[in-house]
C-alpha positions in Angstrom: -8.1 0.5 20.2 -10.2 3.6 20.8 -13.1 5.7 19.7 -11.8 8.9 18.1 -13.8 12.1 18.7 -13.0 15.1 16.6 -14.5 18.4 17.6 -14.9 21.6 15.6 -16.8 24.8 16.7 -17.4 27.9 14.7 -19.6 31.0 14.8 -21.2 33.2 12.1 -23.7 35.9 11.8 -26.8 34.8 13.8 -29.1 36.2 11.0 -27.8 33.4 8.8 -29.1 30.7 11.2 -32.2 32.6 12.3 -34.7 30.4 10.5 -34.9 26.9 9.0 -34.1 28.1 5.5 -30.9 29.7 6.6 -29.8 26.7 8.6 -30.4 24.4 5.6 -28.2 26.7 3.4 -25.3 26.7 5.9 -25.6 23.0 6.4 -25.6 22.3 2.7 -22.2 24.1 2.4 -20.9 22.3 5.5 -22.0 18.9 4.1 -20.2 19.6 0.8 -16.9 20.2 2.7 -17.3 17.3 5.1 -17.8 14.8 2.2 -14.2 15.6 1.1 -12.9 14.4 4.5 -15.4 11.6 5.4 -16.0 9.1 2.5 -19.5 7.8 1.8 -21.1 10.4 4.0 -24.9 10.4 3.9 -27.6 12.3 5.9 -29.3 9.9 8.3 -31.5 12.2 10.4 -32.6 15.9 10.3 -34.1 16.9 13.6 -35.7 20.3 14.4 -34.9 21.6 17.9 -36.3 24.6 19.7 -33.1 26.6 19.4 -31.9 25.3 16.0 -31.5 21.9 14.4 -29.4 18.7 14.6 -28.2 16.8 11.6 -26.8 13.2 11.9 -24.7 11.7 9.2 -22.9 8.4 8.7 -19.9 7.5 6.6 -17.0 5.1 6.0 -15.9 2.8 8.8 -19.0 3.5 10.8 -18.2 7.1 11.2 -20.9 9.3 12.6 -21.0 13.1 12.3 -23.4 15.3 14.3 -23.9 18.9 13.2 -25.6 21.1 15.7 -26.8 24.5 14.4 -27.9 27.1 17.0 -30.0 30.0 15.9 -27.8 32.3 17.9 -25.0 31.8 15.4 -23.1 28.8 16.8 -22.3 25.6 15.0 -20.7 22.5 16.5 -19.4 19.5 14.5 -18.6 16.2 16.2 -17.0 13.4 14.2 -16.7 9.9 15.8 -15.2 6.6 14.6 -13.6 3.5 15.9 -9.8 3.0 15.3 -7.6 0.0 16.0 -4.1 0.8 17.2 -2.6 -0.4 14.0 -4.9 1.7 11.8 -4.1 5.2 10.5 -6.5 7.8 11.8 -9.4 8.6 9.4 -9.1 12.3 10.3 -6.1 13.7 12.3 -5.6 17.2 13.7 -3.9 18.4 10.5 -7.0 17.3 8.5 -9.2 19.1 11.0 -7.3 22.3 10.5 -7.7 21.9 6.7 -11.4 21.3 7.2 -11.5 24.5 9.2 -9.8 26.4 6.4 -12.2 25.0 3.8 -15.2 26.0 5.8 -13.9 29.5 6.0 -13.9 29.6 2.2 -17.4 28.2 1.8 -19.0 30.0 4.8 -18.2 33.4 6.2 -17.0 32.3 9.6 -16.5 34.9 12.3 -14.5 32.5 14.7 -13.6 28.9 14.5 -11.9 26.4 16.8 -10.7 22.9 15.9 -9.6 20.5 18.7 -7.2 17.5 18.6 -8.8 14.1 18.6 -10.1 12.9 21.9 -9.2 9.2 22.3 -11.9 7.4 24.3 -10.5 4.1 25.4 -11.1 1.3 27.9 -8.5 3.0 30.1 -8.3 6.8 30.5 -5.7 9.0 29.0 -7.4 12.0 30.7 -7.2 13.4 34.2 -8.1 16.8 35.6 -6.4 19.7 37.2 -7.4 20.8 40.7 -9.9 23.2 39.2 -11.3 20.5 36.9 -9.7 21.3 33.5 -9.1 18.3 31.3 -5.5 17.1 30.8 -4.4 14.5 28.3 -1.5 12.2 29.2 0.7 10.0 27.0 -0.5 6.9 28.7 0.1 3.7 26.8 -1.1 1.1 29.2 -2.5 0.1 32.6 -0.1 -2.1 34.7 -2.3 -2.5 37.8 -6.0 -2.1 38.3 -7.8 -3.3 41.4 -10.6 -2.0 43.7 -9.8 -2.0 47.4 -12.4 -1.7 50.1 -11.7 2.1 50.0 -11.0 3.1 46.4 -10.1 2.1 42.9 -6.3 1.7 42.7 -4.5 1.9 39.3 -0.9 2.2 38.2 -0.7 3.5 34.6 2.3 4.0 32.4 3.1 7.3 30.9 5.9 7.7 28.3 6.9 11.0 29.9 6.4 10.3 33.7 6.9 6.6 33.9 4.5 4.6 36.2 1.9 6.8 37.8 -0.4 6.0 40.8 -4.1 6.9 40.2 -6.7 6.7 42.9 -10.3 7.0 42.0 -9.3 8.6 38.7 -7.1 11.2 40.3 -3.4 11.2 39.6 -1.4 10.9 42.9 2.3 10.5 42.2 4.6 9.3 39.4 8.2 8.2 39.1 9.0 11.8 37.9 7.6 13.5 41.0 10.5 13.6 43.5 9.9 17.4 43.8 6.5 16.7 45.3 8.0 14.6 48.2 10.9 17.0 48.7 8.7 20.0 48.9 6.3 18.3 51.3 9.2 17.5 53.6 10.9 20.8 53.0 14.2 19.0 52.3 17.2 21.2 53.2 15.0 23.5 55.3 13.9 21.1 58.0 16.2 18.7 60.0 14.8 15.2 60.6 17.9 13.7 62.1 17.1 12.1 65.5 13.4 13.1 65.2 10.3 11.1 65.8 7.8 11.3 62.9 4.3 10.2 62.1 3.1 9.9 58.5 -0.7 9.9 58.1 -1.4 7.9 54.9 1.6 7.9 52.5 0.7 4.5 51.0 2.9 5.0 48.0 5.9 4.8 50.3 7.8 7.8 48.7 7.7 10.0 51.7 8.8 7.3 54.1 11.6 6.3 51.7 13.0 9.8 51.5 12.6 10.6 55.2 14.7 7.5 56.1 17.6 9.0 54.2 17.6 11.8 56.8 18.5 9.5 59.7 15.3 10.0 61.9 15.0 8.4 65.3 11.7 6.7 64.4 9.0 6.9 61.8 5.5 5.5 62.1 3.6 5.3 58.8 -0.2 4.8 59.2 -1.8 3.6 56.0 -5.2 1.9 55.8 -5.1 0.6 52.2 -3.1 -2.6 51.6 -3.9 -2.6 47.9 -2.2 0.8 47.4 1.0 -0.5 49.1 0.8 -3.7 47.1 0.6 -1.8 43.8 3.4 0.6 44.6 5.7 -2.0 46.0 5.5 -3.8 42.7 5.3 -1.0 40.2 6.8 2.1 41.8 9.9 0.8 43.5 11.9 3.6 42.0 10.2 6.0 44.5 9.6 3.7 47.5 12.6 1.3 47.4 11.8 -1.8 49.5 10.1 -0.1 52.5 6.7 -1.3 51.5 7.9 -4.9 51.2 9.8 -5.0 54.5 7.1 -3.0 56.4 9.5 -2.6 59.4 13.1 -1.7 59.9 15.5 -0.4 62.6 13.8 3.0 62.8 10.4 2.6 61.1 7.3 0.6 61.0 4.2 0.6 58.8 0.9 0.1 60.7 -2.0 -0.9 58.6 -5.1 0.6 60.2 -7.1 3.7 60.5 -4.6 6.4 61.4 -7.0 7.9 64.0 -6.8 4.6 66.0 -3.0 4.7 66.2 -3.1 8.5 67.1 -5.5 7.7 70.0 -3.2 4.9 71.2 -0.1 7.2 71.1 -2.0 10.0 72.9 -3.1 7.6 75.6 0.5 6.7 76.2 1.3 10.4 76.3 3.7 10.1 73.4 4.6 13.3 71.5 6.5 13.5 68.2 8.4 16.1 66.3 6.7 16.0 63.0 3.3 14.8 61.6 2.9 14.5 57.9 -0.6 14.6 56.4 -0.2 12.7 53.1 -3.8 11.9 52.7 -6.6 13.5 50.6 -6.3 17.0 49.0 -8.1 20.0 50.4 -11.7 19.6 49.1 -12.9 21.9 46.3 -16.1 23.4 47.7 -17.8 26.7 48.5 -17.7 26.3 52.3 -15.8 24.2 54.8 -18.6 21.8 55.4 -19.4 18.1 54.6 -17.8 14.8 55.2 -14.4 15.6 53.5 -14.0 18.9 55.4 -14.9 17.1 58.7 -12.2 14.6 57.9 -9.6 17.3 57.2 -10.4 19.1 60.5 -10.3 15.8 62.5 -6.8 15.2 61.0 -5.6 18.6 62.0 -6.9 18.1 65.5 -5.3 14.7 65.8 -2.0 15.9 64.5 -1.8 18.7 67.1 -2.8 16.3 69.9 0.3 14.2 69.3 2.8 17.0 68.4 5.4 18.4 70.8 5.1 22.1 71.5 7.9 22.7 69.0 6.5 20.2 66.5 5.1 20.8 63.0 2.4 19.4 60.8 3.5 19.2 57.2 0.9 18.7 54.5 -0.1 19.3 50.9 -3.0 21.5 50.0 -4.3 21.6 46.5 -3.5 23.2 43.1 -2.6 26.9 43.0 -5.5 27.3 40.5 -8.0 26.6 43.4 -7.5 29.6 45.6 -11.0 29.7 47.0 -10.6 26.2 48.6 -7.1 27.1 49.9 -8.5 30.2 51.5 -11.2 28.1 53.2 -8.4 25.8 54.6 -6.5 28.8 55.9 -9.7 30.1 57.5 -9.9 26.7 59.3 -6.3 27.1 60.4 -6.9 30.6 61.7 -9.9 29.4 63.8 -8.0 26.5 65.4 -7.6 26.2 69.2 -4.9 26.2 70.5 -3.8 28.8 67.9 -1.5 27.7 65.1 0.7 29.6 62.7 1.4 28.5 59.2 3.7 29.0 56.2 3.1 27.8 52.6 5.1 27.3 49.5 4.4 25.9 46.0 6.2 23.6 43.5 5.4 22.5 40.0 4.6 18.8 40.2 5.4 17.2 36.8 2.6 14.6 36.6 0.0 17.1 38.0 1.0 19.6 35.2 0.4 22.5 37.6 1.7 24.2 40.7 0.8 22.6 44.0 0.5 24.3 47.4 2.2 22.8 50.6 1.7 23.9 54.2 4.0 23.9 57.2 2.0 24.4 60.4 3.1 24.8 64.0 1.8 26.0 67.4 1.4 29.8 67.4 3.7 30.4 70.4 6.7 28.5 69.0 9.9 30.5 69.4 
């Protein structure tokens, strides 16, 4: 079940909407066309607004239609109605296109734009790109939904991507996203055999699962959220195997606590490792490297390089390639670090993100 929202925008000569009489004439033509698509449509309210007018109509199956006329020559039409899953849509995208073409016959339209129906459900089918553009997914159900002390944890099912982990309404990883993990670890370019590795975060288990295939000496995974691991162990085993269930093996262990606590312990023991993976939050989208999230990112960088060998590397994900300003801020932070570091970056198209993602490989500046 969902509320279907159909949107149609168009523009015409502003002179035709410049006064109340012109707006009534345009609306009269528009109402005539709408009645062919929405049965039993009647005008319920006619409201004068400073920059135009708003008309509210009601029709069959509780359909509501709002028509907003702007005196600058813009008109928006929003149609909403409730639909059970078993019901046929009252108006589909094909109908919306026909509505658009009919309007062009009745009204001299300069430009018009119909949109596919937005399906507003009790669970979301929509997530955003890194630069906050709306993406619609073919999600047909929620298989896990629980709030931990740290975040809302969901696993939703997509017909294209399989099960997908969603944290605080942001897509994190799906069963189709092996490329994400392989690019983060630079598979085929870095050797992990016999190496000691720390994963900061990584609660979905995918990175740990793939690293263990490379025969490392030992891997510590430091994850704070038990609920994330519970959800992924049950619903994303195709990407994490049984590592989240066993929690410890011959050459790995999962430590459930704030990663900074464990880093401090290792540093006090003068332990140094070959690789640290930052599989935590994305680079914040902001205008300057300030605030709580940036402070957290900088603390993670400092912690990683305190526990790395001189030849070690910090491997992390950045953000979407469509967010260059925030990536530049992160690189400015890297360039200002002491002791100095050097970095490389690469990108990969991550299926469930529906966009290119940037990954960083960072080491001490004086590495040979």
